[in-house]
C-alpha positions as CSV (number, residue, x, y, z in Angstrom):
1,M,-10.3,-3.9,-6.3
2,D,-7.9,-3.8,-3.6
3,L,-8.8,-1.2,-1.0
4,V,-5.6,0.0,0.5
5,R,-5.7,3.6,1.4
6,S,-4.3,2.3,4.9
7,L,-2.0,0.1,5.9
8,L,-1.9,0.4,9.8
9,F,1.9,-1.3,11.6
10,L,1.9,-2.0,15.0
11,P,4.3,-4.5,16.7
12,A,2.6,-8.1,16.9
13,S,4.5,-8.6,20.2
14,N,2.1,-5.5,21.6
15,A,-1.1,-7.4,23.1
16,R,-2.8,-4.1,24.0
17,A,-2.3,-2.4,20.0
18,V,-3.6,-5.8,18.4
19,E,-6.8,-5.4,20.6
20,K,-7.1,-2.1,19.2
21,A,-6.6,-2.8,16.0
22,R,-10.0,-4.6,16.2
23,T,-11.6,-1.6,16.7
24,L,-10.0,0.3,13.7
25,N,-11.2,0.7,10.3
26,A,-7.7,0.6,8.3
27,D,-8.1,-1.4,5.3
28,V,-5.0,-3.5,6.3
29,V,-3.8,-4.0,9.3
30,V,0.2,-5.0,9.9
31,L,1.5,-7.3,12.0
32,D,5.2,-6.5,12.5
33,L,8.1,-9.1,13.0
34,E,10.5,-7.0,12.0
35,D,11.6,-3.0,12.5
36,A,9.3,-2.7,15.3
37,V,10.5,-5.9,17.4
38,A,13.6,-6.0,19.0
39,P,15.9,-9.3,18.2
40,E,15.1,-10.8,21.4
41,S,11.8,-10.8,21.2
42,K,10.9,-12.0,17.7
43,T,10.3,-15.4,19.2
44,D,7.5,-14.1,21.5
45,A,6.2,-11.5,18.2
46,R,6.0,-14.5,16.0
47,R,3.9,-16.6,18.3
48,A,2.0,-13.5,18.9
49,A,1.2,-12.5,15.5
50,V,0.0,-16.0,14.7
51,E,-2.3,-16.4,18.1
52,A,-3.7,-13.3,16.6
53,V,-4.5,-14.3,13.2
54,R,-5.9,-17.5,14.1
55,A,-8.8,-15.6,16.4
56,G,-9.4,-13.1,13.9
57,G,-11.5,-10.4,14.4
58,F,-10.1,-7.5,12.1
59,P,-12.2,-5.6,10.5
60,R,-11.1,-5.7,7.2
61,R,-7.7,-7.5,5.8
62,I,-4.7,-8.7,7.5
63,A,-1.3,-8.7,7.1
64,V,2.4,-9.5,9.0
65,R,5.4,-8.3,7.8
66,V,7.9,-10.6,8.2
67,N,11.6,-10.5,8.5
68,A,13.8,-10.6,4.9
69,L,15.0,-13.3,3.4
70,G,17.9,-14.5,4.7
71,T,17.9,-12.8,8.7
72,A,18.4,-15.6,11.3
73,W,14.3,-15.5,11.7
74,S,13.3,-15.5,8.3
75,E,12.1,-19.5,7.1
76,D,10.7,-19.3,10.8
77,D,8.6,-16.6,10.2
78,L,6.8,-18.3,7.0
79,A,7.0,-21.7,8.0
80,A,4.6,-20.1,11.4
81,L,2.3,-18.1,8.6
82,A,2.1,-21.2,6.1
83,D,-1.2,-22.4,7.5
84,L,-2.9,-19.1,8.2
85,S,-6.0,-17.5,6.5
86,L,-3.7,-14.5,5.9
87,D,-4.2,-11.7,3.6
88,F,-0.4,-10.3,2.5
89,V,2.4,-10.9,3.5
90,V,5.0,-7.8,3.5
91,A,8.1,-8.5,2.5
92,P,11.0,-6.0,3.6
93,K,14.1,-4.9,1.3
94,V,13.3,-6.9,-1.7
95,E,16.0,-6.6,-4.3
96,E,15.4,-8.7,-7.0
97,P,12.7,-10.9,-8.5
98,G,13.4,-14.0,-7.9
99,V,13.1,-13.0,-4.0
100,V,9.5,-13.3,-5.3
101,D,9.4,-16.6,-6.4
102,A,11.2,-17.4,-3.4
103,Y,8.7,-16.2,-1.3
104,G,6.1,-17.9,-3.3
105,A,7.2,-21.0,-2.3
106,R,7.1,-20.6,1.5
107,M,3.3,-19.0,1.2
108,A,0.0,-20.5,1.9
109,E,-2.2,-20.8,-1.2
110,G,-4.4,-17.2,-1.5
111,T,-2.2,-15.6,0.2
112,R,-0.4,-12.2,-1.4
113,L,2.7,-10.8,-1.3
114,I,3.6,-6.6,-0.9
115,A,7.2,-5.8,-1.8
116,M,9.0,-2.9,-0.1
117,I,11.5,-1.3,-1.9
118,E,13.8,-0.1,0.4
119,T,17.1,0.1,-1.1
120,P,19.0,1.5,-3.7
121,R,19.5,-1.9,-5.3
122,A,15.8,-2.4,-5.4
123,L,15.6,1.0,-7.1
124,M,17.9,-0.1,-9.7
125,A,15.7,-3.4,-10.1
126,L,12.1,-1.6,-9.8
127,P,11.1,-2.8,-13.2
128,A,12.3,-6.3,-13.1
129,I,10.8,-6.6,-9.2
130,A,7.2,-4.9,-10.8
131,W,7.8,-8.2,-13.9
132,A,8.1,-10.8,-11.4
133,G,4.3,-11.9,-11.1
134,E,2.3,-13.9,-8.6
135,P,2.1,-13.9,-5.7
136,L,3.3,-10.3,-6.0
137,A,0.1,-7.7,-5.4
138,G,2.0,-4.6,-4.5
139,L,4.5,-2.4,-3.9
140,M,5.5,-0.4,-1.0
141,L,8.0,2.2,-0.8
142,G,10.1,2.1,2.5
143,V,11.4,5.7,2.5
144,N,13.0,6.3,5.4
145,D,15.3,3.2,4.8
146,L,15.4,4.5,1.8
147,A,16.3,7.7,2.9
148,K,19.3,6.4,4.7
149,A,20.9,4.2,2.1
150,L,20.7,7.1,-0.7
151,G,22.2,9.8,2.3
152,T,19.7,12.4,1.5
153,G,19.3,15.3,3.4
154,P,15.6,16.1,5.5
155,S,13.2,18.2,3.3
156,P,9.5,18.9,3.9
157,D,8.1,18.4,0.5
158,R,10.8,14.8,0.5
159,E,12.6,17.0,-2.7
160,P,15.0,14.2,-2.7
161,L,12.4,11.1,-3.3
162,K,10.5,12.5,-5.2
163,S,11.9,10.8,-8.7
164,W,11.6,7.4,-6.7
165,L,7.8,8.1,-5.5
166,A,7.1,8.8,-9.6
167,A,9.2,5.5,-10.7
168,T,7.3,2.6,-7.8
169,V,4.4,4.0,-8.7
170,A,5.1,3.8,-12.9
171,A,6.5,0.0,-11.8
172,A,3.5,-0.8,-10.3
173,R,0.9,0.5,-12.9
174,A,3.3,-1.1,-15.4
175,H,2.3,-4.3,-14.2
176,G,-1.4,-4.2,-12.2
177,L,-0.3,-3.6,-9.0
178,F,-0.8,-1.5,-6.3
179,A,1.5,1.1,-5.1
180,I,1.8,2.3,-1.2
181,D,3.5,5.5,0.0
182,G,5.8,5.7,2.5
183,V,4.8,6.3,6.4
184,F,5.2,9.5,7.7
185,N,7.3,9.9,11.1
186,R,5.8,13.4,12.5
187,L,2.7,12.2,15.1
188,D,1.6,15.9,16.3
189,D,1.7,17.1,13.0
190,P,-1.8,17.0,11.0
191,D,-0.8,19.4,8.8
192,G,1.9,17.9,7.8
193,L,0.4,14.5,7.2
194,A,-2.7,15.7,5.0
195,A,-0.1,17.5,3.0
196,E,2.0,14.1,2.4
197,C,-1.0,11.9,2.3
198,G,-1.8,14.3,-0.8
199,Q,1.2,14.0,-2.1
200,G,1.1,10.5,-2.2
201,R,-2.4,11.0,-4.5
202,L,-0.9,13.4,-6.6
203,Y,1.9,11.2,-7.7
204,G,-1.0,8.3,-8.1
205,F,-0.3,6.0,-4.9
206,D,-3.2,3.9,-4.0
207,G,-2.7,4.3,-0.2
208,K,0.0,5.1,2.9
209,S,1.7,3.1,5.1
210,L,0.8,4.4,8.5
211,I,2.5,3.6,12.2
212,H,-0.5,5.6,14.7
213,P,-4.1,5.0,14.3
214,N,-4.4,9.0,14.7
215,Q,-3.0,8.8,10.7
216,I,-5.7,6.6,8.8
217,D,-8.6,9.3,8.7
218,A,-6.2,11.3,7.2
219,A,-5.1,8.6,5.3
220,H,-8.5,7.6,4.3
221,A,-9.6,11.6,3.2
222,A,-6.6,12.0,0.9
223,F,-7.3,8.2,-0.9
224,S,-10.5,8.3,-1.4
225,P,-12.2,10.3,-4.8
226,T,-14.1,14.0,-3.3
227,P,-17.7,14.7,-3.4
228,A,-16.1,17.0,-6.4
229,E,-14.4,14.1,-8.0
230,I,-17.2,11.8,-7.7
231,A,-19.7,14.5,-9.2
232,E,-17.3,15.3,-11.9
233,A,-17.4,11.9,-13.1
234,E,-20.2,11.5,-13.1
235,A,-21.4,13.8,-15.1
236,V,-18.5,12.5,-17.6
237,V,-20.5,9.0,-17.4
238,A,-23.5,10.8,-18.2
239,A,-22.2,13.0,-21.0
240,F,-21.1,9.7,-23.2
241,A,-24.1,7.6,-22.6
242,A,-26.4,10.6,-24.1
243,A,-27.6,10.6,-27.6
244,D,-26.1,12.3,-29.2
245,A,-22.3,11.2,-28.0
246,E,-23.1,7.7,-29.8
247,G,-19.8,7.0,-31.5
248,K,-18.0,9.8,-31.2
249,G,-14.1,9.3,-29.4
250,A,-14.6,13.2,-28.2
251,I,-17.1,15.3,-26.9
252,R,-17.6,19.2,-25.0
253,L,-18.7,18.9,-21.5
254,G,-19.2,22.5,-20.3
255,G,-16.1,24.3,-21.7
256,T,-13.8,21.2,-21.8
257,M,-13.3,18.4,-24.3
258,V,-13.7,15.1,-22.7
259,E,-12.1,11.4,-24.6
260,R,-13.0,8.4,-23.8
261,L,-10.1,8.1,-22.1
262,H,-11.3,10.4,-19.4
263,L,-15.0,8.1,-19.7
264,D,-12.6,5.3,-18.4
265,Q,-10.9,7.0,-15.6
266,A,-14.6,8.6,-14.7
267,C,-15.7,4.8,-14.7
268,A,-12.9,3.2,-12.2
269,L,-13.0,6.3,-10.0
270,L,-16.9,5.9,-9.3
271,D,-16.0,2.4,-8.7
272,R,-13.1,3.4,-5.9
273,A,-15.8,5.5,-4.7
274,A,-18.2,2.5,-4.0
275,A,-15.4,0.3,-2.7
276,C,-14.6,3.4,-0.2
277,R,-18.6,3.7,0.9
């Protein structure tokens, strides 16, 4: 199971931030070579990312967001990463399935790809991108770029993007990929962050992109099963394990009818709870 509740982005060129990331419990640390790095700093950031990955010390998994294919830096980015022990490459502005193959040809064996969905063209190609196969592991919705490209107005509950939240999750689920929600920009709004993380969980996302360490706990709280959910799942498993449930496709549990699909959901939730521990 891919536990990707929190993917923390930080500039690869910021040595202090990289060092701090080694003390954090984010599920994935993403060293950024793209948006967080000015053009004149791209080479230094790439060198710093390579050194950081080789030095290791990150508590969980490590990823690098490269510059998009076709930019002046992309080939050098991928060449520099090709012999590193890296969990993920994060690819910005993926708009067609052939891009997945192009990344796969340039990536080290065992490194997997997270495709960022950030443009109207990507939305129109979502099913095909999700179908692309290895090394694709997940889809990440880039909400800032997407909102800009669509020309949407501000909305506290992301009303203009809701259909694309659902579409991204559906495309991921159809092909066994994980789905990552976009960033929350306000650093001084913990209630807003908690609400948006909860919305992402409601829509079926597996985790959230983060831009500051103070967002990790909210993401983990939202995308980890709650004690009440665990207790309910355990009750479903126990009910189907009882002798009088043998051979039945549906049984009564309290005042609710539960089916075998609910048993499957309960087992998946308990597996996720174990991974979160």
